[in-house]
Steps between C-alpha positions, in 0.01 A plus 500: 500500500855368546625861488248598777628197717861590440430859607318388803776259597768768456307756709455250782857378482649845520251611766602217719877563445464868593316437826782302659414311817281765676163338479243342725274341234584341168304323234609270229394269211559135485566368159478138386281236651361593741456861390379779731568788733699532819476762773758543776461736796764563762330512841822596679872450445483118543154393413335504161152403368492349155201405296482316174208468261567273218321309227552180287296391206296297763411789736619758746658479856631737761758473774600721784847476661623657832872414519661597820868562521665424839824649625730681272843662493386857555 
């Protein structure tokens, strides 16, 4: 079981490293308390939609963020 987890971790790590910054949607795991999943989708160059589904020993919760960047140097 530990070997399978290590292989999965290495596969995901090297896949993420090889893709660079050319992505519109990404997913991730949250470790610790709370544990869960995150999903981030770039709507355009300045706006991103991020969702988190997480759990604790007492239950689950979800959050959606829509941070908006204003201005910029470019």
